[in-house]
N, C-alpha and C positions, 0 to 999 in steps of 0.2 A: 504494500500500500504506500503510495507516495505521501510526502509530508503534507501537501495541500489537501489531499483527500482525508488524511487522518485528522488534520485540524478542522476540516469541515464537519466530520463525523463527531468530533469532540464538541464543537459549537452546537450542533444539532441536539446532542444529548443534554448539554447544559441548558439549552433553551427550553427543551421539553420539561426538565425538572423544575426550572424556575416558573414557567407558564402554569404548570399544574399547581404549584404552591400558591401562586397569585390568584388563580381562579377559585381555589378552595379556601381562600382567605387564611391560609396557614402562614406560619412564620417563615420568612424567606431568609436563607443564610446570608448574612452580611457581616463578615468579619473584617478585621483590620488587615492591611497589607503593608508589610515592612517597606518603608521608603515613601509611602504616600502620606501627605499631610492629613491631619485630623480635621474633619469638617465640623462646623458648629451645629448646635441644636439637634444632635442625634442623626444628622444626615450621613449618608454613606456614598462611596464611589460605586459606579456601575460601569461594567464593560459593555461591549456591544450585545452580548447575550442577555444581560440584564435589561438593557434599554429595549431590546426587541421583545422580551417577555412582558415588560411592563406596558408597552404601547400596543402590542399586537402587530407591529410592523416587522416585516422580514429583515434580517440583518443586511442582505444585499441591497434592499431599498434604502436603508439608513446610510449605507456606504455610498450609494449613488447620490442621495440628497446631500451628503457631506461634501462631495466633490463639486456639486452644482449649486450648493447653498439653497436647496429646496426644502420643502415645497415653497412655492413663490409667496403665497399668502401667509405662511407661518413657518419660516425657516427652522429646521431642526437645530438644536443647540450645538455650538462648536465644542468639540471635546478637548480635553487637555491631554497632551502626550506626556506620559510619565513612564519611566522604566520600559521604554520602547513599545508601549501599548496605549490605547486610547481609553479615556475614562470621562464620565460625566457625573456631576453631583446628582443624586437621585431627585432632589427638589427641582432642579432645572428640567429634568425629564417630565416630572409630574406637572409642572407649570405649562410646558409645551403641550402635553396631552390634554390638559384642561382647555387651553386656547383652541386646539384642534377640534375638540369635541364641540365647543361653542361655535366655531366656524361652520362645521358640518351641520349643526342644528339650525343655524341661521340660513344656510342654503336650502335646507329641507323646508323651513317655514315659508320661504319665498316661492316654492314650487307648488 
């Protein structure tokens, strides 16, 4: 198995576990990672699997949005690159998700 396909399988497995916990309203594992700064107010860092699980958006879509600064009406938050990986504060992802939900509801109200 190539490195890319094993990373993809690992991401898919992690995404499935996180999505299941979020949908069941179970506690989601969110430990500290050596080398990342502590976030205030109990916030935690999320990688792309966490962001995908929390938003319901596929990781490839998030990656595409990141390179194009999309979606146009509600750009996805810019991640921080730390320890050669990308991370977002959970609160930024939640705020984006709330804005996105409001935008979609507004569009549906007008139709």
